[in-house]
C-alpha positions in Angstrom: 3.9 8.3 16.4 3.1 4.9 14.9 1.1 2.6 17.2 1.2 -1.1 17.6 -1.0 -3.1 15.2 -2.9 -6.2 16.4 -4.4 -9.0 14.5 -7.6 -9.1 16.5 -11.1 -8.9 14.8 -12.3 -5.7 13.2 -15.4 -3.9 14.5 -17.2 -4.2 11.2 -16.8 -7.9 10.5 -20.2 -8.2 8.8 -19.4 -5.4 6.4 -16.0 -6.9 5.7 -17.5 -10.2 5.0 -20.0 -8.7 2.5 -17.1 -6.9 0.8 -15.1 -10.1 0.6 -18.1 -12.0 -0.8 -18.7 -9.3 -3.4 -15.1 -9.3 -4.5 -15.0 -13.1 -4.7 -18.2 -12.9 -6.9 -16.5 -10.3 -9.1 -13.4 -12.6 -9.5 -15.6 -15.5 -10.5 -17.4 -13.3 -13.1 -14.0 -12.0 -14.4 -12.8 -15.6 -14.7 -15.9 -16.2 -16.9 -14.8 -13.2 -19.1 -17.3 -10.6 -17.9 -15.8 -7.2 -18.6 -18.3 -5.3 -16.4 -17.2 -7.2 -13.4 -13.5 -6.4 -14.2 -14.4 -2.7 -14.5 -16.2 -2.8 -11.2 -13.2 -4.4 -9.5 -10.8 -2.0 -11.2 -12.8 0.9 -9.8 -12.7 -0.6 -6.3 -8.9 -1.2 -6.3 -7.6 1.7 -8.3 -7.3 4.2 -5.4 -6.1 1.6 -2.9 -3.4 0.2 -5.3 -2.4 3.6 -6.4 -1.6 4.6 -2.8 0.1 1.3 -2.0 2.3 1.3 -5.2 3.2 5.0 -4.7 4.3 4.3 -1.1 6.2 1.1 -2.0 8.0 2.4 -5.1 8.2 6.1 -4.2 8.1 6.7 -7.9 4.9 8.4 -9.1 5.8 7.8 -12.7 5.6 4.0 -12.2 2.2 3.8 -10.4 -0.2 3.7 -13.3 1.9 1.2 -15.2 2.3 -1.1 -12.2 -1.4 -0.7 -11.4 -2.4 -1.7 -14.9 0.1 -4.6 -15.0 -1.4 -5.8 -11.7 -5.0 -5.6 -13.0 -4.0 -7.3 -16.3 -2.8 -10.3 -14.2 -6.2 -10.2 -12.4 -8.0 -10.2 -15.7 -5.9 -12.9 -17.3 -5.5 -15.1 -14.3 -8.8 -14.7 -12.4 -9.5 -18.4 -13.0 -6.4 -19.2 -10.9 -7.8 -17.5 -7.8 -8.6 -20.4 -5.5 -10.3 -18.7 -2.5 -7.5 -19.7 -0.1 -7.1 -16.0 0.9 -9.0 -12.8 0.5 -9.3 -11.3 -2.9 -7.5 -8.2 -1.5 -4.6 -10.3 -0.3 -4.3 -11.9 -3.8 -4.4 -8.6 -5.6 -2.0 -6.8 -3.2 0.4 -9.7 -3.5 0.4 -9.3 -7.3 1.0 -5.6 -7.0 3.8 -6.1 -4.4 5.7 -8.5 -6.7 5.2 -6.2 -9.7 6.6 -3.2 -7.6 9.6 -5.2 -6.4 10.4 -6.3 -10.0 10.1 -2.7 -11.2 12.4 -1.4 -8.4 15.0 -4.0 -9.3 15.1 -2.7 -12.9 15.5 0.9 -11.8 18.3 2.9 -10.3 17.1 6.5 -10.4 16.6 9.1 -7.7 13.1 9.6 -6.4 11.6 13.1 -6.4 8.0 14.1 -5.6 7.6 17.2 -7.7 3.8 17.4 -7.0 4.2 17.6 -3.2 3.8 21.4 -3.1 0.5 21.1 -5.1 -1.1 18.8 -2.6 -0.9 21.3 0.4 -4.3 21.7 2.0 -6.2 24.7 0.5 -7.9 25.3 3.9 -4.6 25.9 5.7 -3.0 29.3 6.0 0.4 29.9 4.5 2.3 29.0 7.8 0.3 25.8 8.1 0.9 24.9 4.5 4.6 25.3 4.9 4.5 23.2 8.1 2.4 20.5 6.5 4.7 20.4 3.5 7.8 20.2 5.7 6.2 17.4 7.7 5.3 15.5 4.5 8.8 15.9 3.2 10.3 14.6 6.4 8.0 11.6 6.4 8.6 10.9 2.7 12.3 11.2 3.3 12.1 8.8 6.3 10.0 6.3 4.3 12.5 6.6 1.4 15.2 5.6 3.9 13.4 2.2 4.4 13.7 -0.7 2.0 10.8 -1.5 -0.3 10.0 -4.5 1.9 9.8 -2.4 5.0 7.8 0.3 3.3 5.3 -2.3 2.1 4.8 -3.6 5.7 4.3 -0.1 7.1 1.9 0.9 4.3 -0.2 -2.2 4.4 -0.5 -2.0 8.2 -1.1 1.7 8.7 -2.7 2.9 5.5 -4.7 -0.2 4.5 -5.4 -1.6 8.0 -4.2 -5.1 7.0 -3.1 -7.5 9.8 0.2 -9.2 10.0 -1.0 -12.6 8.9 -2.5 -11.2 5.7 0.6 -9.1 5.1 2.6 -12.3 5.4 0.6 -13.8 2.6 0.9 -10.7 0.4 4.7 -10.4 0.7 5.2 -14.2 0.9 7.1 -14.5 4.1 6.4 -15.8 7.6 4.4 -13.7 10.1 7.4 -13.4 12.3 9.3 -11.8 9.5 6.6 -9.3 9.0 6.7 -8.5 12.7 10.5 -8.1 12.6 10.3 -5.9 9.5 7.7 -3.7 11.3 9.9 -3.5 14.4 12.9 -2.5 12.4 10.9 0.0 10.3 9.4 1.7 13.3 12.8 1.9 15.1 14.4 3.4 11.9 11.5 5.9 11.4 11.6 6.9 15.1 15.4 7.5 15.0 15.2 9.4 11.7 12.3 11.6 12.7 13.0 12.2 16.4 15.1 15.3 16.2 13.5 16.7 13.1 9.9 16.4 14.3 10.7 18.4 17.4 11.6 21.4 15.3 8.2 21.3 13.5 5.9 20.6 16.3 
């Protein structure tokens, strides 16, 4: 099940620092209008933002549009990045706000029609069915959470971001992030407890 997340230092702090410096350099170049720097940053963030936006919105049809809207803000407002937070925090915050605005405009059911196509090709038929059922259970459980709770779960477990940085991204106090995680974990645990026993 989901483990507890701490805000202690990461084992590869030197690598993280080099990544942060590179991204800050790219933002400076983008602010100066350098298209190549923007293309480099876009390539870096495309997979991360795609996963994040998909998990927050649960609407695959919105992901590319929201990702492009997010990166358009990065392109047009790079000069407003002031270095008070990591570049990733700034970009994820933009994406989070874009996702919430899009969800407020929509009121349609969510269906993942491609889930069957993503089953592992290495697994046998029984394993593929079991994996698909597990994915459906997890997706259903995540769908049962609010967008704010899904964002905290996704940023913590799938992007390895600490609570302080998540608080900056979603623009709320750290204690609110911790409370959202607590409630999300409890809700996921209660929704999945009986169903997972049948699959495992």
